[in-house]
C-alpha positions as CSV (number, residue, x, y, z in Angstrom):
1,M,-34.2,-89.6,-6.6
2,T,-36.5,-88.4,-9.4
3,P,-35.3,-84.9,-10.7
4,Y,-37.9,-82.1,-10.7
5,P,-39.4,-81.6,-14.2
6,I,-38.4,-78.4,-15.9
7,S,-42.0,-77.2,-15.9
8,R,-42.2,-77.5,-12.1
9,I,-38.9,-75.6,-11.7
10,L,-40.2,-72.9,-13.9
11,R,-43.5,-72.6,-12.0
12,I,-41.5,-72.3,-8.7
13,A,-39.2,-69.7,-10.2
14,A,-42.2,-67.8,-11.6
15,G,-44.0,-67.9,-8.2
16,A,-40.9,-66.7,-6.3
17,G,-40.5,-63.9,-8.8
18,A,-44.1,-62.8,-8.4
19,V,-43.8,-62.8,-4.6
20,A,-40.5,-60.8,-4.9
21,F,-42.2,-58.3,-7.3
22,G,-45.2,-58.0,-4.9
23,V,-43.0,-57.3,-1.9
24,L,-40.9,-54.7,-3.8
25,S,-44.0,-53.0,-5.1
26,Y,-45.5,-52.8,-1.7
27,V,-42.3,-51.4,-0.2
28,Y,-42.0,-48.8,-3.0
29,L,-45.6,-47.7,-2.6
30,T,-45.4,-47.3,1.2
31,L,-42.1,-45.3,1.1
32,P,-42.2,-41.7,2.4
33,D,-42.9,-38.9,0.0
34,V,-39.7,-36.8,0.1
35,R,-40.9,-34.0,-2.2
36,P,-41.9,-31.7,0.7
37,L,-38.2,-31.6,1.7
38,A,-37.5,-29.4,-1.2
39,T,-39.1,-26.5,0.7
40,T,-39.6,-27.7,4.3
41,N,-37.1,-28.8,6.8
42,P,-37.7,-32.0,8.7
43,K,-38.7,-31.5,12.3
44,T,-37.3,-34.8,13.4
45,T,-35.7,-38.0,12.0
46,A,-35.8,-41.7,12.6
47,F,-32.4,-41.6,14.3
48,I,-33.4,-38.7,16.6
49,E,-36.5,-40.6,17.7
50,L,-34.5,-43.7,18.2
51,R,-32.0,-41.9,20.5
52,E,-34.9,-40.3,22.4
53,R,-36.5,-43.7,23.0
54,E,-33.1,-45.1,24.2
55,A,-32.7,-42.2,26.6
56,S,-36.2,-42.6,27.9
57,A,-35.8,-46.3,28.5
58,A,-32.5,-45.7,30.3
59,G,-34.1,-43.0,32.5
60,R,-32.0,-40.2,31.1
61,P,-33.3,-36.8,30.2
62,V,-34.7,-36.6,26.7
63,K,-32.9,-33.5,25.4
64,R,-31.9,-32.4,22.0
65,A,-29.3,-29.8,20.9
66,Q,-30.1,-28.8,17.4
67,R,-30.4,-25.5,15.5
68,W,-31.1,-25.4,11.8
69,V,-28.8,-23.2,9.7
70,P,-29.0,-22.6,5.9
71,Y,-26.4,-23.9,3.5
72,S,-24.8,-20.5,3.2
73,R,-24.1,-20.3,6.9
74,I,-22.3,-23.6,7.1
75,S,-18.5,-23.2,6.8
76,M,-17.1,-24.1,3.4
77,N,-14.4,-25.8,5.5
78,L,-17.0,-28.1,6.9
79,R,-18.5,-28.9,3.6
80,R,-15.2,-29.7,2.1
81,A,-14.2,-31.8,5.1
82,V,-17.4,-33.8,5.1
83,L,-17.2,-34.5,1.4
84,A,-13.6,-35.6,1.7
85,A,-14.4,-37.9,4.6
86,E,-17.8,-39.3,3.5
87,D,-18.4,-39.0,-0.2
88,S,-15.8,-37.3,-2.4
89,A,-17.9,-38.0,-5.6
90,F,-21.1,-36.6,-4.1
91,F,-21.7,-34.0,-6.8
92,E,-20.8,-36.6,-9.6
93,H,-22.9,-39.7,-8.8
94,E,-26.7,-40.0,-8.7
95,G,-27.0,-41.3,-5.1
96,I,-25.1,-44.5,-5.4
97,D,-21.3,-44.5,-6.0
98,I,-20.7,-47.7,-8.1
99,A,-16.9,-47.1,-8.2
100,E,-16.7,-46.9,-4.4
101,I,-18.9,-50.0,-4.0
102,K,-16.5,-52.0,-6.3
103,K,-13.5,-50.6,-4.3
104,S,-15.2,-51.6,-1.0
105,I,-15.9,-55.1,-2.3
106,Q,-12.3,-55.6,-3.5
107,T,-10.9,-54.4,-0.2
108,S,-13.2,-56.7,1.8
109,I,-12.2,-59.7,-0.3
110,E,-8.5,-58.9,0.1
111,R,-8.8,-58.5,3.9
112,G,-11.3,-61.3,4.4
113,E,-13.7,-58.9,6.0
114,S,-17.5,-58.4,5.7
115,L,-18.6,-55.7,3.2
116,R,-18.7,-52.2,4.8
117,G,-18.6,-48.6,3.9
118,A,-19.4,-47.2,0.4
119,S,-22.6,-45.5,1.5
120,T,-23.0,-42.1,-0.1
121,I,-24.2,-39.0,1.7
122,T,-27.6,-39.4,0.1
123,Q,-27.9,-43.0,1.3
124,Q,-26.8,-41.9,4.8
125,L,-29.5,-39.2,4.7
126,A,-32.2,-41.7,3.6
127,K,-31.3,-43.9,6.6
128,N,-31.1,-41.1,9.1
129,L,-34.4,-39.6,8.0
130,Y,-36.6,-42.6,7.7
131,L,-35.0,-45.9,8.6
132,S,-32.8,-47.5,11.3
133,P,-29.2,-48.7,11.8
134,S,-30.2,-52.3,11.4
135,R,-28.5,-54.5,8.7
136,D,-31.8,-56.0,7.6
137,P,-31.7,-56.7,3.8
138,L,-35.2,-55.2,3.3
139,R,-34.0,-52.1,5.1
140,K,-31.2,-51.7,2.6
141,V,-33.7,-52.1,-0.3
142,K,-35.8,-49.3,1.3
143,E,-32.6,-47.2,1.7
144,L,-31.8,-47.5,-2.0
145,M,-35.3,-46.6,-3.1
146,I,-35.5,-43.6,-0.8
147,T,-32.0,-42.6,-2.1
148,W,-33.3,-42.6,-5.6
149,R,-36.3,-40.5,-4.6
150,L,-34.1,-37.9,-2.8
151,E,-31.8,-37.6,-5.8
152,T,-34.8,-37.1,-8.1
153,A,-36.7,-34.6,-5.9
154,L,-33.9,-32.5,-4.4
155,S,-30.9,-30.6,-5.6
156,K,-27.5,-31.8,-4.5
157,A,-27.0,-28.7,-2.4
158,R,-30.3,-29.2,-0.6
159,I,-29.4,-32.9,0.1
160,L,-26.1,-31.8,1.6
161,E,-27.8,-29.0,3.6
162,I,-30.3,-31.3,5.2
163,Y,-27.6,-33.9,5.9
164,L,-25.4,-31.4,7.7
165,N,-28.3,-30.2,9.8
166,V,-29.7,-33.6,10.9
167,I,-26.7,-36.0,11.4
168,E,-25.7,-37.1,14.8
169,W,-22.5,-35.5,16.2
170,G,-22.4,-36.8,19.7
171,D,-24.7,-37.5,22.6
172,R,-27.9,-35.6,21.9
173,V,-26.0,-33.3,19.5
174,W,-27.6,-33.0,16.1
175,G,-26.4,-31.0,13.1
176,A,-23.4,-28.7,12.3
177,E,-24.6,-25.7,14.3
178,A,-25.1,-27.5,17.5
179,A,-21.8,-29.4,17.1
180,A,-19.8,-26.2,16.4
181,R,-21.3,-24.5,19.4
182,T,-21.1,-27.6,21.7
183,Y,-17.4,-28.4,21.0
184,F,-15.9,-25.1,20.0
185,G,-18.3,-22.4,21.2
186,I,-18.6,-20.9,17.7
187,P,-21.3,-20.9,14.9
188,A,-20.9,-23.4,12.1
189,S,-20.1,-20.6,9.7
190,A,-16.8,-19.9,11.6
191,L,-15.3,-23.4,11.7
192,S,-11.6,-23.5,10.8
193,R,-10.1,-26.3,8.6
194,E,-8.8,-28.1,11.7
195,Q,-12.1,-27.9,13.5
196,A,-14.1,-29.0,10.4
197,A,-11.8,-32.0,9.8
198,L,-12.2,-33.1,13.4
199,L,-16.0,-32.9,13.1
200,A,-16.0,-34.8,9.8
201,G,-13.7,-37.5,11.3
202,A,-16.2,-38.1,14.1
203,I,-19.2,-38.8,11.7
204,I,-18.1,-42.5,11.4
205,N,-19.1,-43.1,15.0
206,P,-20.0,-39.9,16.9
207,R,-21.0,-41.7,20.1
208,V,-17.4,-43.1,20.3
209,Y,-15.2,-40.4,18.7
210,S,-15.8,-37.1,20.5
211,P,-14.4,-33.8,19.2
212,A,-14.5,-32.7,22.8
213,N,-11.7,-35.2,23.7
214,P,-10.0,-36.2,20.4
215,R,-7.6,-39.2,20.6
216,G,-5.9,-41.8,18.6
217,R,-8.0,-42.8,15.6
218,L,-10.0,-39.5,15.5
219,L,-6.8,-37.4,15.4
220,R,-5.4,-39.7,12.6
221,R,-8.7,-39.3,10.6
222,Q,-8.4,-35.5,11.1
223,Q,-5.0,-35.5,9.5
224,I,-6.1,-37.7,6.6
225,I,-9.1,-35.4,5.9
226,L,-7.0,-32.3,6.1
227,A,-4.7,-33.7,3.4
228,R,-7.7,-34.5,1.2
229,M,-9.6,-31.3,1.7
230,P,-7.9,-29.0,-0.9
231,G,-9.1,-31.4,-3.7
232,Y,-12.8,-31.0,-3.0
233,E,-14.7,-27.9,-4.0
234,P,-18.4,-28.0,-3.6
235,P,-20.1,-26.4,-6.6
236,V,-22.1,-23.3,-6.2
237,P,-25.8,-24.1,-6.5
238,A,-28.1,-21.8,-8.4
239,A,-30.6,-21.6,-5.6
240,V,-31.1,-23.3,-2.2
241,P,-34.6,-23.2,-0.9
242,I,-34.7,-22.7,2.9
243,V,-37.7,-23.0,5.2
244,M,-36.9,-22.6,8.9
245,P,-38.7,-24.9,11.2
246,E,-39.6,-24.1,14.8
247,P,-36.7,-25.2,17.0
248,P,-37.4,-28.0,19.5
249,A,-38.1,-26.9,23.0
250,D,-34.8,-27.3,24.8
251,E,-33.5,-25.1,27.6
252,A,-29.9,-26.0,26.7
253,Q,-30.4,-24.8,23.1
254,P,-29.1,-21.2,22.5
255,P,-31.6,-18.8,21.1
256,S,-32.1,-18.9,17.3
257,E,-30.6,-16.2,15.1
258,E,-32.5,-17.4,12.0
259,P,-35.4,-15.5,10.5
260,A,-38.9,-16.8,11.5
261,G,-40.3,-17.0,8.0
262,P,-39.3,-19.0,4.9
263,T,-36.5,-17.5,2.8
264,V,-35.0,-18.4,-0.5
265,I,-31.3,-17.9,-0.9
266,E,-30.2,-17.2,-4.4
267,G,-26.8,-18.7,-4.7
268,T,-24.7,-19.2,-1.6
269,E,-23.1,-16.3,0.3
270,G,-19.4,-16.8,0.7
271,D,-19.1,-19.6,-1.9
272,R,-18.3,-17.4,-4.8
273,P,-15.4,-14.9,-5.1
274,A,-16.2,-11.2,-4.5
275,A,-16.9,-9.2,-7.6
276,P,-13.9,-7.1,-8.8
277,P,-14.1,-3.4,-8.0
278,P,-15.2,-1.0,-10.8
279,P,-12.3,0.6,-12.7
280,P,-11.5,4.2,-11.6
281,A,-13.1,6.9,-13.5
282,E,-10.8,8.6,-16.1
283,P,-10.0,12.2,-15.3
284,P,-11.7,14.8,-17.5
285,V,-9.6,16.0,-20.5
């Protein structure tokens, strides 16, 4: 067999590279613009629409329990629990946790399993907002590009706020507020450490692990998260822009307690210690 000449191999490689560059350029240029998320809350997500299509196809009612709450009204316990469970280095990396990826690869090699895990909160948000649960390689490329855009356009606190308001927490239950009220009958601001750890433990598969009926693996995850929680302290952001969307029409949804218009919260209530009281006045001499 006559070997291919070097010039032909180089032409093939150059052609393949040009095609790959063209595909990546097209993908990048057609990605969603995430900049409006800095001041506007998303009214829906790709995952919400997917679940609604699935419910419609199965002949089930298309309902959605979700209520947006600002960062300051999500329990610090829940923020700590979610960081401990999903992305302990969230405030340190730039959207992709290289150290966690290396650890995941090493674990997969040692156990002889396929690569899994290591997705950061920003990556999960990119997938939830705009993509699908598929394992298509092109979908993963889009996820990484959107992740970079989110990290560039939004503050860490804003990314975490959106994430906690849009992720799935059970059948037709979306976001921390709906989850807290559905499973515990309280607002997200009042979640205890144990309740927060239970919710955080269910994120891995909220349609299988239900905080309403915790068993086996979910209870074990709760205990692991509780042990990790004291080590994770979300930093206090300088400002978190909040724009309240109109809630979806849903009879099962409790009435909103949020202000109708946009607000900007300077700092985060409850995240910083109370100011010390002024010293007592000295008695007149």
